[in-house]
N, C-alpha and C positions, 0 to 999 in steps of 0.2 A: 454349510456349520465350520469354525477353527477346531482343530484338534489340541483337546487342555494332556498338560504334561503328568504325567503320573510319575512318580519313585517306586525304586522296587518293593517297598512297604506299600502301595497303593494308594498313596496318599493325592491328595486334588494340588496341584498348586492353580490360580486363574492368578492374572495379572489385571491390576484394578485401572491399570491404564488400559484396557481390550472392553471395562466397562464401560459403556458411555449412556448405559439404559438401563431397561429391565432384559435379562436375559434368561433362556432356558438353559440347564445342561445335562445331557443324555450319556448315564453311562448304560453301556452295552458290552458283553462278550469281553470283558479289560480293554477295553475303549471309554477314554471321554471327548466329549464335542457340546460347545458351547456355541448358540444361536443367542442372538441380539434379537427381541423382538419389536416388530412397527410398532406404529403409532396405533394403530385401530385393525385387526384383523383377528384369525381362532389363529391355533399351530397344533396339528393334527399328528401324532404317532401314532406310525403303522408299527405292528409287533407281528413275528412269522417265529412259529417255533421258541420261542422265547427268548426272542433276541429282538432288538431292533432294526427293521429292515429299511425304513425310511422316514423321515417328515417333511410334510404339507405345509407351507405357510400360505395362508389367504388372507389379503389385503382387503378391509369394507369401510366403506364410503361412510359416513357420517351427512345427510342429509339435515 
């Protein structure tokens, strides 16, 4: 996951050059990160004590 810049007011700045396709932006505990999505698959966000602890990606194959 790539960190995203936050300014002193908490505004997010995402570079359009990094957006090569669909993505997910996760904000937790004053930090923001971006993850590009795979063509096929699922994304699972694991939360513990109201904070994101990890993000799991599972790629799937279409037959």
